[in-house]
C-alpha positions in Angstrom: 31.2 58.2 113.3 33.8 57.0 116.0 32.9 56.8 119.6 34.8 56.1 122.2 35.1 52.5 123.9 35.6 53.9 127.2 34.6 57.3 129.8 37.9 60.0 129.9 38.9 59.6 133.2 39.3 63.4 134.9 42.6 63.2 134.7 43.7 62.4 131.0 40.8 65.0 130.7 42.1 67.7 132.8 46.0 67.6 131.9 45.0 67.6 128.2 43.2 70.8 129.3 45.6 72.1 131.8 48.4 72.4 128.7 46.7 75.3 127.6 45.6 77.3 131.1 49.4 78.2 131.6 49.8 81.8 133.3 51.8 83.7 130.6 54.9 85.8 131.9 54.2 89.6 133.2 55.2 91.3 130.3 58.2 94.4 131.2 58.8 97.8 130.0 61.7 99.5 130.3 61.5 103.2 132.5 62.9 105.9 130.1 64.0 108.1 132.7 65.8 105.7 135.3 65.9 102.6 133.0 64.5 100.3 135.8 62.1 97.5 134.6 58.3 98.4 135.3 55.0 97.2 134.6 53.4 99.0 131.9 50.8 101.7 132.0 52.1 102.2 135.9 54.4 104.4 137.6 58.3 103.9 138.3 58.5 102.8 141.8 62.3 103.9 141.8 61.9 107.4 139.8 58.5 108.0 140.3 57.5 109.2 136.6 55.1 108.1 134.1 55.0 109.0 130.7 57.9 111.8 131.5 56.1 113.9 134.0 57.3 113.6 137.9 54.3 112.2 139.7 55.1 111.1 142.8 58.5 111.4 144.5 60.7 108.4 145.3 60.9 107.2 148.5 64.4 107.6 149.6 66.9 104.7 151.0 67.3 104.6 154.7 
Protein backbone atom coordinates (compact mmCIF):
# COMPACT_ATOMS: atom_id res chain seq x y z
CA UNK A 1 0.00 0.00 0.00
CA UNK A 2 1.32 3.43 -0.93
CA UNK A 3 2.05 5.79 1.93
CA UNK A 4 2.60 9.54 1.37
CA UNK A 5 6.15 10.64 2.07
CA UNK A 6 5.14 14.17 3.10
CA UNK A 7 2.08 15.72 4.69
CA UNK A 8 -0.28 17.33 2.16
CA UNK A 9 -0.44 21.05 2.87
CA UNK A 10 -3.71 22.80 3.68
CA UNK A 11 -3.47 24.92 0.54
CA UNK A 12 -2.98 21.92 -1.73
CA UNK A 13 -5.79 19.86 -0.24
CA UNK A 14 -8.21 22.81 -0.10
CA UNK A 15 -7.41 23.74 -3.70
CA UNK A 16 -8.24 20.19 -4.76
CA UNK A 17 -11.53 20.18 -2.79
CA UNK A 18 -12.60 23.65 -3.94
CA UNK A 19 -13.06 22.44 -7.53
CA UNK A 20 -16.18 20.54 -6.48
CA UNK A 21 -17.57 23.34 -4.26
CA UNK A 22 -18.35 25.83 -7.03
CA UNK A 23 -21.78 27.44 -7.00
CA UNK A 24 -23.98 26.68 -9.95
CA UNK A 25 -25.78 29.54 -11.74
CA UNK A 26 -29.39 30.21 -10.81
CA UNK A 27 -31.82 28.48 -13.14
CA UNK A 28 -34.31 30.87 -14.70
CA UNK A 29 -37.60 30.10 -16.38
CA UNK A 30 -39.68 32.26 -18.70
CA UNK A 31 -42.90 33.86 -17.46
CA UNK A 32 -45.73 32.54 -19.67
CA UNK A 33 -47.62 35.84 -19.34
CA UNK A 34 -45.04 38.55 -20.09
CA UNK A 35 -41.99 36.55 -21.22
CA UNK A 36 -39.52 37.94 -18.69
CA UNK A 37 -37.04 35.67 -16.91
CA UNK A 38 -38.15 34.63 -13.41
CA UNK A 39 -36.78 32.24 -10.82
CA UNK A 40 -38.86 29.05 -10.76
CA UNK A 41 -41.81 28.79 -8.32
CA UNK A 42 -41.84 32.56 -7.72
CA UNK A 43 -44.32 35.31 -8.59
CA UNK A 44 -43.24 37.35 -11.61
CA UNK A 45 -42.19 40.80 -10.34
CA UNK A 46 -43.15 42.52 -13.62
CA UNK A 47 -46.68 41.25 -14.19
CA UNK A 48 -47.60 39.62 -10.84
CA UNK A 49 -48.66 36.28 -12.33
CA UNK A 50 -47.98 32.81 -10.91
CA UNK A 51 -49.26 29.64 -12.58
CA UNK A 52 -51.47 31.63 -14.98
CA UNK A 53 -53.21 33.49 -12.14
CA UNK A 54 -52.97 37.15 -11.15
CA UNK A 55 -51.53 37.00 -7.64
CA UNK A 56 -50.11 40.48 -7.11
CA UNK A 57 -50.78 43.84 -8.65
CA UNK A 58 -47.71 44.88 -10.65
CA UNK A 59 -45.94 47.97 -9.38
CA UNK A 60 -46.40 50.96 -11.66
CA UNK A 61 -43.27 52.53 -13.03
CA UNK A 62 -43.02 56.18 -11.97
